[in-house]
NUVO-204135 format. One record per atom (N, C-alpha, C): x, y, z; residue in one letter. Coordinates in steps of 0.02 Angstrom, whole numbers, padded with zeros to 5 digits, always signed. Layout:
// residues N
XYZa...
END
This chain:
// residues 324
+06673+02905+06657m+06683+02972+06627m+06658+03024+06681m+06705+03075+06689t+06684+03130+06734t+06629+03176+06700t+06577+03186+06737t+06526+03227+06706t+06536+03300+06735t+06516+03348+06694k+06519+03419+06713k+06448+03441+06741k+06454+03478+06798l+06395+03504+06829l+06369+03569+06795l+06308+03570+06774v+06275+03627+06741v+06224+03649+06793v+06229+03712+06815t+06178+03739+06865t+06136+03788+06823t+06071+03779+06828v+06024+03818+06791v+05980+03854+06842v+05983+03921+06840v+05943+03963+06883v+05871+03966+06851v+05823+03967+06893g+05752+03972+06872g+05737+03912+06828g+05755+03855+06852a+05748+03792+06811a+05679+03775+06797a+05627+03797+06834t+05558+03782+06816t+05523+03836+06772t+05560+03887+06754g+05534+03938+06715g+05537+03923+06640g+05515+03966+06598q+05516+03954+06528q+05586+03943+06501q+05625+03994+06516q+05697+03986+06492q+05730+03928+06522q+05721+03921+06589g+05759+03871+06626g+05744+03799+06601g+05679+03787+06585q+05666+03719+06559q+05694+03707+06494q+05697+03762+06454a+05728+03751+06387a+05803+03738+06393a+05835+03770+06443v+05908+03761+06457v+05918+03692+06481v+05877+03669+06529v+05884+03604+06559v+05884+03550+06502v+05839+03561+06453a+05830+03513+06396a+05889+03507+06357a+05932+03557+06357a+05995+03555+06317a+06045+03502+06346a+06032+03484+06408f+06085+03444+06444f+06061+03375+06467f+05997+03368+06478t+05968+03310+06514t+05982+03244+06479t+05990+03247+06417n+06000+03182+06378n+06075+03176+06354n+06117+03217+06387n+06190+03215+06367n+06226+03185+06424n+06256+03125+06420p+06290+03096+06473p+06354+03132+06500p+06377+03183+06458a+06434+03223+06480a+06419+03273+06535a+06355+03282+06550y+06331+03334+06596y+06284+03308+06646y+06282+03332+06705r+06231+03323+06757r+06204+03391+06774r+06139+03393+06786v+06108+03461+06793v+06079+03472+06862v+06095+03529+06891r+06069+03553+06950r+06020+03613+06937r+05957+03607+06954g+05907+03657+06944g+05887+03696+07002g+05898+03765+06998l+05883+03802+07056l+05813+03828+07051l+05773+03828+07102t+05703+03855+07106t+05686+03882+07176t+05640+03925+07174r+05611+03952+07239r+05573+03900+07275r+05542+03854+07236n+05494+03811+07271n+05506+03737+07239n+05550+03701+07278p+05565+03633+07255p+05510+03585+07260p+05450+03606+07296d+05399+03562+07301d+05341+03571+07248d+05352+03615+07201s+05305+03628+07148s+05303+03571+07099s+05249+03563+07066a+05239+03512+07019a+05297+03514+06961a+05312+03572+06941a+05369+03583+06890a+05433+03560+06915a+05451+03576+06979a+05510+03552+07009a+05514+03478+07019a+05459+03446+07036k+05453+03375+07039k+05462+03345+06972k+05435+03375+06919a+05445+03350+06854a+05518+03347+06836a+05557+03398+06853l+05628+03400+06836l+05663+03347+06875l+05646+03339+06938a+05681+03287+06976a+05667+03217+06950a+05608+03208+06919s+05596+03139+06888s+05642+03128+06826s+05667+03187+06798q+05712+03178+06742q+05784+03169+06760q+05798+03166+06829g+05863+03160+06850g+05898+03225+06865g+05859+03280+06866v+05889+03346+06887v+05892+03349+06963v+05952+03375+06985e+05959+03385+07058e+05921+03454+07073e+05868+03453+07107v+05830+03515+07118v+05852+03545+07186v+05872+03605+07186v+05899+03643+07244v+05858+03705+07254v+05838+03720+07316k+05806+03782+07332k+05855+03836+07339k+05839+03895+07308a+05888+03948+07312a+05843+04016+07310a+05868+04064+07350d+05842+04129+07353d+05890+04179+07326d+05879+04206+07268l+05927+04252+07233l+05943+04312+07273l+05902+04328+07324n+05916+04387+07364n+05961+04371+07426n+05973+04306+07433d+06017+04285+07488d+06081+04260+07458d+06134+04296+07464f+06198+04283+07434f+06223+04210+07458f+06215+04196+07519d+06244+04132+07544d+06211+04075+07514d+06140+04077+07505t+06111+04021+07468t+06128+04014+07397t+06141+04073+07368v+06168+04070+07295v+06234+04037+07291v+06278+04061+07332a+06346+04031+07333a+06346+03960+07345a+06303+03937+07391a+06301+03863+07403a+06273+03826+07344a+06226+03854+07311a+06192+03823+07253a+06239+03817+07194a+06284+03869+07186f+06331+03869+07133f+06393+03824+07144f+06403+03800+07199a+06463+03764+07220a+06476+03707+07172a+06539+03699+07149d+06561+03646+07105d+06537+03648+07035d+06501+03706+07013s+06476+03707+06947s+06531+03720+06896s+06521+03688+06835h+06563+03698+06782h+06535+03747+06728h+06468+03748+06726i+06429+03794+06683i+06372+03818+06726i+06362+03883+06717i+06303+03914+06755i+06262+03954+06705i+06195+03935+06703y+06149+03981+06668y+06110+04026+06718y+06123+04088+06713a+06091+04133+06765a+06038+04182+06727a+05983+04182+06760v+05926+04225+06734v+05887+04252+06796v+05851+04307+06787t+05812+04339+06839t+05744+04346+06809t+05695+04348+06859d+05626+04351+06837d+05594+04415+06861d+05600+04468+06811f+05575+04532+06831f+05498+04530+06846f+05464+04490+06810w+05388+04491+06809w+05365+04464+06874w+05392+04416+06899a+05371+04389+06967a+05387+04443+07023a+05438+04475+07016l+05456+04527+07064l+05407+04586+07057l+05389+04606+06993y+05346+04662+06980y+05279+04653+07012y+05251+04590+07005q+05185+04576+07030q+05182+04590+07106q+05238+04585+07138k+05238+04592+07214k+05249+04666+07228k+05298+04699+07190d+05332+04765+07217d+05324+04820+07175d+05295+04814+07105g+05297+04868+07062g+05360+04877+07021g+05362+04922+06973f+05413+04929+06929f+05481+04944+06961f+05484+04998+06996e+05547+05023+07021e+05585+04979+07068e+05545+04948+07112k+05576+04906+07159k+05594+04838+07125k+05551+04814+07081a+05567+04753+07043a+05637+04764+07004a+05645+04818+06969r+05706+04834+06939r+05766+04830+06984r+05759+04862+07046d+05816+04867+07087d+05830+04796+07120d+05775+04758+07135t+05785+04689+07165t+05817+04647+07111t+05796+04652+07049e+05824+04611+06995e+05896+04623+06988e+05918+04687+06991r+05986+04707+06984r+06028+04674+07041r+06000+04677+07101q+06037+04650+07157q+06044+04572+07153q+05989+04539+07130e+05991+04465+07116e+06050+04454+07072e+06055+04490+07018g+06105+04481+06967g+06174+04493+06996g+06179+04542+07038y+06245+04554+07070y+06266+04495+07114y+06215+04471+07153n+06232+04412+07195n+06255+04352+07159n+06227+04343+07097m+06247+04285+07057m+06313+04296+07031m+06333+04354+07008v+06400+04372+06982v+06449+04360+07037v+06440+04387+07096r+06488+04378+07152r+06498+04304+07168r+06444+04269+07168a+06448+04197+07188a+06478+04158+07133a+06468+04171+07068a+06496+04136+07014a+06573+04151+07010a+06592+04211+07024a+06662+04230+07016a+06703+04192+07067a+06671+04168+07122a+06708+04131+07177a+06711+04054+07170a+06681+04031+07110v+06677+03959+07101v+06739+03937+07064v+06783+03899+07094p+06849+03881+07060p+06841+03834+07001p+06790+03794+07004t+06781+03746+06946t+06743+03777+06886t+06720+03840+06892l+06680+03871+06841l+06720+03878+06774l+06689+03853+06720e+06718+03864+06652e+06677+03910+06609e+06612+03914+06622h+06571+03954+06576h+06514+03982+06613h+06505+04047+06608y+06448+04083+06639y+06405+04113+06584y+06345+04090+06582i+06293+04113+06528i+06244+04156+06560i+06244+04222+06548w+06195+04270+06582w+06145+04294+06530w+06078+04282+06550s+06024+04303+06508s+06007+04373+06520s+06019+04415+06472t+06018+04486+06475t+05966+04515+06430t+05959+04578+06421l+05917+04615+06373l+05952+04674+06342l+05918+04712+06304a+05949+04766+06269a+05976+04822+06313a+06021+04862+06288k+06049+04919+06326k+05997+04968+06335k+05986+04992+06396p+05938+05043+06408p+05954+05112+06375p+05900+05145+06360k+05908+05211+06330k+05866+05260+06368k+05899+05315+06391e+05863+05361+06434e+05798+05389+06412e+05795+05400+06343e+05735+05431+06315e+05681+05378+06311e+05694+05316+06310y+05644+05260+06302y+05658+05206+06355y+05636+05225+06420p+05652+05180+06478p+05610+05117+06473p+05643+05063+06492v+05608+04998+06497v+05635+04967+06559v+05591+04961+06612y+05611+04938+06674y+05645+04868+06676y+05616+04819+06636h+05643+04752+06637h+05707+04749+06595h+05733+04800+06567f+05795+04800+06531f+05852+04825+06578f+05833+04872+06620d+05883+04912+06662d+05923+04866+06707d+05892+04826+06747g+05927+04787+06797g+05975+04740+06764g+05953+04707+06708k+05995+04659+06678k+06057+04686+06648k+06051+04751+06617f+06108+04781+06584f+06157+04801+06639f+06134+04824+06700a+06176+04842+06753a+06223+04784+06772a+06194+04722+06767v+06235+04664+06781v+06289+04655+06728v+06272+04665+06663d+06319+04660+06613d+06380+04702+06626d+06362+04769+06645e+06415+04814+06661e+06458+04795+06719e+06426+04767+06770l+06465+04746+06828l+06517+04690+06807l+06498+04644+06768i+06540+04591+06741i+06601+04620+06704i+06579+04666+06657r+06631+04698+06611r+06685+04735+06649r+06660+04775+06699k+06705+04825+06731k+06736+04798+06794k+06709+04750+06831e+06738+04735+06896e+06756+04660+06905e+06736+04614+06857y+06754+04547+06863y+06782+04520+06798y+06846+04543+06780p+06876+04525+06721p+06886+04446+06709p+06901+04413+06767d+06908+04341+06756d+06843+04307+06741d+06791+04331+06770l+06723+04303+06751l+06704+04323+06682l+06724+04384+06667h+06704+04408+06602h+06734+04364+06549h+06795+04342+06558a+06828+04299+06513a+06791+04230+06500a+06750+04212+06547k+06713+04150+06547k+06637+04161+06525k+06621+04223+06514t+06551+04239+06507t+06526+04248+06432t+06465+04216+06423t+06430+04226+06367t+06366+04260+06381t+06347+04318+06349l+06282+04349+06363l+06233+04322+06313l+06173+04311+06332i+06121+04287+06281i+06060+04333+06293i+06038+04360+06234l+05979+04400+06234l+05925+04357+06206l+05879+04335+06240v+05820+04295+06216v+05767+04340+06193v+05753+04336+06127c+05710+04382+06096c+05632+04364+06109c+05589+04399+06077f+05517+04406+06085f+05486+04331+06083f+05446+04315+06134y+05412+04250+06137y+05352+04254+06091y+05338+04204+06054g+05278+04203+06014g+05217+04198+06060g+05220+04165+06118n+05167+04160+06161n+05152+04223+06203n+05189+04279+06191n+05168+04345+06219n+05097+04362+06189n+05077+04330+06140l+05007+04339+06115l+04955+04332+06166l+04971+04293+06221q+04921+04281+06274q+04915+04339+06320q+04963+04385+06323i+04963+04438+06373i+04905+04483+06356i+04869+04500+06407a+04806+04538+06400a+04808+04598+06351a+04862+04636+06357s+04872+04699+06317s+04892+04683+06247s+04914+04621+06234m+04937+04602+06166m+04892+04550+06135m+04844+04527+06172r+04801+04467+06145r+04755+04493+06092r+04746+04455+06041p+04697+04471+05988p+04626+04451+06012p+04578+04494+06016y+04514+04480+06041y+04467+04467+05983y+04428+04414+05988w+04375+04401+05936w+04319+04450+05942w+04303+04485+05889i+04249+04530+05884i+04192+04496+05840i+04139+04473+05870e+04091+04433+05838e+04058+04472+05778e+04043+04535+05793t+04009+04575+05740t+04055+04592+05680t+04117+04593+05691a+04167+04605+05638a+04190+04543+05604a+04179+04484+05639q+04203+04418+05616q+04278+04422+05601q+04313+04453+05653k+04388+04455+05645k+04417+04465+05718k+04482+04445+05721y+04517+04460+05784y+04543+04537+05777y+04541+04566+05834v+04572+04635+05840v+04621+04638+05894v+04682+04665+05879q+04732+04676+05928q+04743+04754+05936q+04738+04778+05991f+04750+04846+06010f+04822+04861+06020f+04847+04910+05987t+04922+04925+05992t+04934+05000+06002t+04991+05016+06024t+05011+05087+06027t+05066+05098+05977t+05088+05048+05939y+05143+05051+05894y+05126+05037+05824y+05170+05052+05778d+05162+05043+05709d+05153+04970+05695d+05100+04946+05658p+05095+04876+05640p+05155+04848+05598p+05192+04894+05570q+05251+04872+05529q+05314+04870+05569q+05310+04879+05635l+05367+04873+05680l+05394+04805+05671l+05461+04799+05661i+05497+04737+05653i+05517+04711+05722i+05502+04649+05738i+05513+04621+05804i+05557+04559+05794i+05613+04553+05836p+05655+04489+05829p+05621+04435+05874p+05604+04381+05843f+05564+04327+05882f+05611+04268+05898f+05605+04245+05961i+05633+04176+05972i+05576+04127+05959i+05515+04150+05956g+05460+04101+05939g+05441+04064+06001g+05435+04001+05991d+05429+03954+06051d+05493+03954+06090d+05486+03956+06157v+05545+03964+06198v+05589+03903+06192v+05558+03846+06171k+05603+03782+06165k+05653+03792+06111k+05649+03848+06066n+05703+03865+06024n+05768+03889+06055n+05759+03902+06123l+05821+03922+06160l+05866+03861+06169l+05842+03802+06166t+05881+03741+06178t+05937+03731+06130t+05923+03740+06061p+05981+03731+06017p+06030+03789+06021p+06009+03847+06046f+06058+03904+06054f+06108+03883+06110f+06080+03853+06166i+06121+03835+06223i+06169+03779+06202i+06142+03734+06163e+06185+03677+06137e+06244+03703+06098e+06230+03752+06056a+06280+03780+06008a+06329+03821+06050a+06305+03854+06104i+06349+03894+06140i+06403+03852+06178i+06378+03802+06210v+06421+03759+06250v+06470+03716+06206v+06451+03706+06145s+06494+03662+06103s+06540+03707+06061s+06537+03771+06062s+06577+03810+06020s+06645+03828+06054s+06695+03844+06015p+06761+03858+06042p+06753+03919+06094p+06790+03919+06145a+06784+03972+06192a+06803+04040+06166a+06844+04045+06116e+06867+04107+06087e+06806+04134+06046e+06762+04096+06027k+06705+04120+05988k+06650+04147+06029k+06634+04116+06083v+06573+04132+06123v+06585+04165+06194v+06645+04162+06216k+06658+04192+06283k+06684+04261+06282k+06713+04286+06334n+06739+04358+06335n+06684+04407+06322n+06624+04389+06347g+06569+04435+06347g+06538+04443+06277g+06546+04392+06235a+06511+04390+06175a+06430+04388+06185a+06394+04422+06144l+06322+04423+06150l+06289+04385+06096l+06251+04333+06118v+06214+04290+06069v+06140+04317+06064v+06121+04338+06008i+06050+04358+05990i+06010+04297+05977i+05967+04274+06022a+05931+04214+06017a+05866+04233+05982a+05869+04237+05917s+05810+04254+05874s+05814+04203+05815s+05753+04182+05794i+05748+04138+05737i+05715+04167+05678i+05682+04231+05691a+05647+04264+05635a+05634+04335+05653a+05629+04378+05601q+05606+04448+05614q+05542+04455+05572q+05489+04464+05611w+05422+04475+05586w+05399+04544+05603w+05355+04572+05565t+05325+04632+05587t+05270+04615+05641t+05251+04664+05681a+05198+04655+05728a+05133+04633+05700a+05122+04661+05641e+05058+04642+05605e+05062+04567+05583e+05117+04548+05556k+05124+04478+05529k+05112+04428+05584k+05144+04443+05640w+05134+04398+05701w+05063+04379+05715w+05015+04430+05712v+04949+04418+05728v+04909+04394+05669v+04922+04423+05613v+04884+04408+05552v+04897+04334+05531v+04962+04312+05536e+04974+04245+05517e+04943+04194+05564e+04949+04213+05628w+04914+04172+05678w+04844+04160+05665w+04807+04213+05651a+04737+04213+05635a+04720+04173+05570a+04762+04187+05519r+04752+04154+05451r+04757+04079+05465r+04801+04053+05506a+04810+03982+05514a+04746+03952+05543a+04704+03995+05572r+04639+03971+05600r+04581+03990+05555r+04596+04010+05491g+04545+04024+05447g+04508+04093+05460g+04542+04136+05497k+04512+04201+05519k+04555+04259+05492k+04525+04319+05499e+04560+04381+05484e+04579+04412+05550e+04629+04457+05548a+04648+04495+05607a+04666+04568+05585a+04652+04613+05630q+04667+04684+05617q+04699+04712+05676q+04753+04752+05667l+04785+04787+05718l+04753+04859+05717l+04728+04880+05778v+04700+04946+05790v+04743+04988+05832v+04771+05041+05808r+04818+05082+05845r+04780+05131+05884r+04792+05133+05949i+04759+05184+05992i+04811+05220+06034i+04787+05272+06068s+04836+05318+06104s+04859+05279+06167s+04918+05302+06191r+04944+05273+06252r+04892+05282+06315r+04862+05338+06315e+04814+05356+06366e+04759+05301+06364e+04731+05289+06306d+04675+05244+06306d+04699+05173+06316d+04759+05157+06293y+04786+05086+06301y+04796+05072+06378y+04824+05127+06415d+04835+05115+06488d+04765+05110+06523d+04715+05146+06496k+04651+05140+06530k+04620+05073+06523k+04635+05040+06466l+04605+04977+06452l+04630+04924+06505l+04694+04934+06518w+04729+04884+06567w+04765+04920+06622w+04728+04949+06669p+04762+04996+06715p+04803+04962+06769p+04788+04901+06783w+04823+04866+06835w+04824+04791+06819w+04882+04760+06829p+04940+04784+06866p+04993+04816+06821p+04975+04860+06777r+05015+04898+06734r+05062+04859+06689r+05037+04796+06671w+05075+04758+06621w+05076+04797+06555w+05017+04825+06537a+05012+04861+06474a+05061+04913+06468a+05073+04954+06522e+05121+05008+06520e+05192+04986+06505e+05215+04933+06539e+05282+04913+06531e+05291+04882+06461e+05242+04847+06434f+05248+04817+06371f+05247+04878+06313f+05206+04924+06327a+05202+04981+06284a+05272+05020+06279a+05304+05026+06338l+05369+05056+06342l+05421+05016+06299l+05413+04943+06308m+05460+04904+06270m+05447+04914+06192m+05388+04915+06170m+05372+04923+06100m+05392+04992+06075m+05390+05046+06119d+05419+05108+06100d+05493+05104+06090d+05524+05064+06130y+05598+05058+06126y+05613+05022+06058y+05579+04964+06045f+05586+04931+05980f+05579+04978+05922f+05532+05023+05926q+05514+05063+05866q+05560+05120+05858q+05582+05151+05916f+05621+05215+05906f+05696+05213+05919f+05716+05153+05945v+05789+05148+05959v+05819+05100+05907v+05867+05123+05862p+05893+05080+05811p+05928+05019+05839p+05927+04967+05806p+05956+04905+05833p+06032+04907+05853p+06064+04952+05817h+06141+04959+05835h+06148+04992+05904h+06096+05027+05927d+06100+05053+05992d+06076+05012+06048d+06055+04948+06031w+06031+04900+06081w+06089+04867+06116w+06150+04874+06089i+06209+04837+06110i+06263+04885+06126i+06299+04875+06176e+06356+04914+06201e+06410+04908+06145e+06442+04969+06132p+06493+04970+06078p+06552+04923+06098p+06574+04888+06047g+06631+04842+06059g+06616+04770+06076g+06549+04759+06092v+06530+04690+06111v+06521+04649+06047v+06551+04587+06047k+06545+04541+05992k+06475+04512+05990k+06442+04515+05930v+06380+04487+05925v+06373+04428+05882v+06339+04381+05902l+06333+04315+05871l+06258+04302+05858l+06238+04278+05798t+06169+04261+05780t+06160+04189+05772t+06101+04169+05757a+06082+04098+05744a+06127+04075+05685a+06133+04119+05638q+06176+04096+05578q+06250+04085+05596q+06273+04130+05638d+06347+04122+05660d+06359+04056+05696d+06306+04032+05733l+06309+03971+05775l+06281+03911+05741l+06256+03918+05677d+06223+03867+05642d+06170+03835+05679d+06130+03878+05713v+06067+03855+05752v+06011+03841+05708v+05982+03785+05714q+05919+03764+05677q+05862+03764+05730q+05811+03803+05719p+05759+03807+05766p+05717+03739+05769p+05698+03727+05837v+05657+03670+05848v+05587+03678+05813v+05564+03738+05813q+05499+03757+05777q+05507+03823+05745q+05493+03830+05682t+05494+03895+05647t+05432+03936+05665t+05435+03999+05647m+05378+04040+05661m+05319+04016+05620m+05329+03992+05559e+05276+03967+05520e+05243+03906+05551e+05284+03864+05586e+05258+03807+05620e+05223+03827+05686e+05251+03882+05718w+05224+03907+05775w+05150+03931+05769w+05139+03969+05714v+05067+03997+05706v+05020+03941+05694v+05044+03885+05660e+04996+03831+05651e+04978+03791+05713e+05024+03792+05764s+05014+03748+05821s+04990+03784+05882s+05003+03852+05883y+04989+03890+05951y+04919+03907+05960y+04888+03884+06018e+04822+03900+06033e+04821+03951+06095e+04781+04003+06091l+04776+04047+06149l+04749+04009+06205l+04773+04020+06269p+04746+03991+06328p+04682+04032+06347p+04640+04003+06386d+04580+04035+06418d+04613+04099+06449d+04580+04158+06435p+04610+04219+06463p+04605+04218+06541p+04554+04182+06565n+04547+04177+06639n+04604+04140+06671n+04644+04100+06633s+04698+04057+06660s+04767+04095+06656s+04768+04156+06626v+04826+04199+06617v+04831+04249+06673v+04886+04253+06704t+04893+04299+06759t+04924+04365+06744t+04936+04380+06682f+04963+04446+06667f+04939+04472+06598f
END
């Protein structure tokens, strides 16, 4: 039986590993995983699963084109946060956009390509800028406007809020001994509704559903919303604490004080911008008009782990081990 080649960009990252898992036990596919560091422990673990690990620099078009050669399916994603830690917001946004452009150009030239899956985010809104949205949406626009043949093969996927964002310094619930409760400091309304993917392994059944669905359902630039639940910001933290027999309280503070608490490397500022977007931009404005939207229900996706199961199992890592 002829197997189809699936190329996964960022194969050692959170999304990449979940995508690889959708194919590694399916004899109809073979997987090529792209990474910046094929000598890393994560890359070696993928190789031990039979994944062809290939080094690729998304800033170098020639290496991307070589890595995409002979692919039938490509899962493309960019990592704003790694870029940001090196270069700051503005340059990270511009670099991410260029990386996305390089992948589009390379994918469009692959004669064997049947399906291009691009991991994107919500449509930017000038009044509520979010740097890690901007570059990705520019790539959506490039595909739509300049690459009609690739657009016909494209599924956009919007991977929603990770449950483990709880570990991020500016979102982490801190234990206050004298209050005998966890406190999370926020700049946003605790009743803000957040679309959650939960554990990123829930991305796996979304990918399985996308590649097994009829082309007319998922291609031509359709947008899959990879969300398994909508919880309020308060419920996210309170339910997690309750599963540990504790109470939690969200304390809303000013943006000025919030930014002072975590002044560098400005993670707090970017996440606060994102939460402002969630709060003040209505969901129908998150998506370009005319784009077909598909949900978990539309694709009959069953999560690997529900949010209720997530709160029971998720333990915060040592804050000293978290780099953001």
